[in-house]
C-alpha positions in Angstrom: 10.4 0.8 32.0 13.4 -0.8 31.0 14.3 -4.3 31.2 17.5 -5.0 32.6 19.1 -8.4 32.4 20.6 -8.0 35.8 19.4 -6.2 39.1 22.5 -4.0 39.4 22.5 -2.7 36.1 19.6 -0.2 36.5 17.7 0.9 39.4 15.3 4.4 39.6 17.0 5.1 43.1 20.7 4.7 41.5 20.0 6.9 38.5 17.9 9.6 40.1 20.8 9.8 42.8 23.4 10.2 40.2 21.1 12.6 38.0 20.5 14.9 41.0 24.4 14.7 41.9 25.0 15.6 38.9 22.9 18.7 38.8 23.8 20.0 41.9 27.4 19.7 40.8 26.6 22.0 37.4 25.1 24.2 39.6 27.2 25.1 42.2 29.6 25.6 38.9 27.5 27.9 37.1 27.2 25.5 34.1 24.0 24.8 32.3 22.4 21.3 33.0 23.5 18.6 31.1 20.6 16.6 29.7 23.1 13.6 28.0 24.3 13.0 31.3 21.1 12.4 32.7 20.0 10.7 29.6 23.0 8.4 29.8 22.6 7.7 33.7 18.6 7.0 33.3 19.2 4.9 29.9 21.9 2.2 30.1 24.2 1.9 27.0 23.0 -0.6 24.2 25.9 -2.6 23.3 26.5 -3.7 19.7 24.3 -5.5 17.7 25.5 -9.1 18.0 23.0 -11.7 16.7 25.5 -14.8 17.6 25.5 -14.3 21.5 22.0 -12.5 22.1 19.2 -14.1 21.3 16.9 -11.1 20.7 19.3 -9.8 18.2 19.5 -13.1 16.5 15.4 -12.9 16.5 15.6 -9.6 15.0 17.6 -10.4 12.2 15.9 -13.7 11.2 13.0 -11.6 11.1 14.4 -8.8 8.9 15.6 -11.1 6.2 13.8 -11.5 3.2 11.7 -14.6 2.5 13.9 -17.5 0.3 11.4 -17.4 -2.4 11.1 -13.8 -2.9 13.2 -13.2 -6.2 11.1 -16.5 -7.6 7.7 -14.7 -6.7 9.3 -11.3 -7.8 9.7 -13.1 -11.0 6.4 -14.8 -11.3 4.5 -11.4 -10.9 6.6 -9.8 -13.5 6.1 -12.2 -16.0 2.2 -12.0 -15.2 2.6 -8.4 -15.8 4.4 -8.2 -19.2 1.5 -11.1 -20.4 -1.0 -8.5 -19.5 0.4 -5.7 -20.5 0.1 -7.5 -24.2 -3.1 -6.2 -25.7 -5.3 -8.2 -28.7 -4.7 -7.1 -32.0 -6.1 -3.5 -33.3 -8.3 -5.1 -36.2 -9.5 -7.8 -33.8 -11.2 -5.2 -31.4 -12.6 -3.0 -34.0 -14.4 -5.8 -35.8 -15.6 -7.0 -31.9 -16.6 -3.3 -31.4 -18.5 -3.4 -35.0 -19.9 -6.7 -34.0 -21.2 -5.5 -30.5 -22.8 -2.3 -32.2 -24.9 -4.2 -34.8 -26.2 -6.5 -31.7 -27.1 -3.4 -29.9 -28.7 -2.2 -32.9 -30.6 -5.3 -33.5 -31.4 -5.1 -29.7 -32.7 -1.6 -29.5 -34.8 -2.2 -33.2 -36.6 -5.0 -31.1 -37.2 -2.9 -28.3 -39.0 0.2 -30.3 -41.0 -2.7 -31.9 -42.1 -4.2 -28.7 -43.3 -0.5 -27.5 -45.3 0.1 -30.5 -43.2 2.6 -32.6 -44.7 3.3 -36.0 -41.4 3.0 -38.1 -38.7 1.5 -35.7 -36.7 0.3 -38.9 -35.4 3.9 -39.1 -31.6 3.5 -38.7 -30.7 6.6 -36.7 -32.7 6.0 -33.8 -31.5 2.5 -33.1 -27.8 3.6 -33.8 -28.2 6.5 -31.6 -29.5 3.9 -28.8 -26.5 1.8 -29.2 -24.5 5.0 -29.1 -25.8 6.2 -25.8 -25.9 2.4 -24.0 -22.2 2.1 -25.3 -21.4 5.7 -23.7 -23.5 4.6 -20.6 -21.2 1.2 -20.2 -18.2 3.2 -20.5 -19.1 5.7 -17.7 -20.0 2.8 -15.2 -16.7 0.9 -16.2 -14.6 4.1 -14.8 -16.5 4.2 -11.6 -17.6 6.7 -9.3 -15.4 9.9 -8.5 -13.6 10.0 -5.4 -13.6 13.4 -3.5 
């Protein structure tokens, strides 16, 4: 229900009476019904947006303004994103990859010795195991596919 500031601005009885009277007048004249007229009689016109006089408009204007520190926050986020976009040196990453592969090779070699493999020092078995572990880690880092 519409909240009016004054009791004489809106009353359901008054708007029903005006709508019925307008409908009868248009019906007698053979004109199609005028929904705009009925709507205007049922809903009062809203004045212009004036936050200086209306407390509700002032509150809406205050809420619609951005926060005072928004530009500062956006600049901070932009700076952090640029810092995150920089990657390490390519050669450092390649060296790290080779180092991790060596550690995986040594670990799988020890595992095979512990399991009783006759000749665990065959390099191909340990390297294959290391590659499989790296591939499984890569797949796990992608996460589950959404369907």
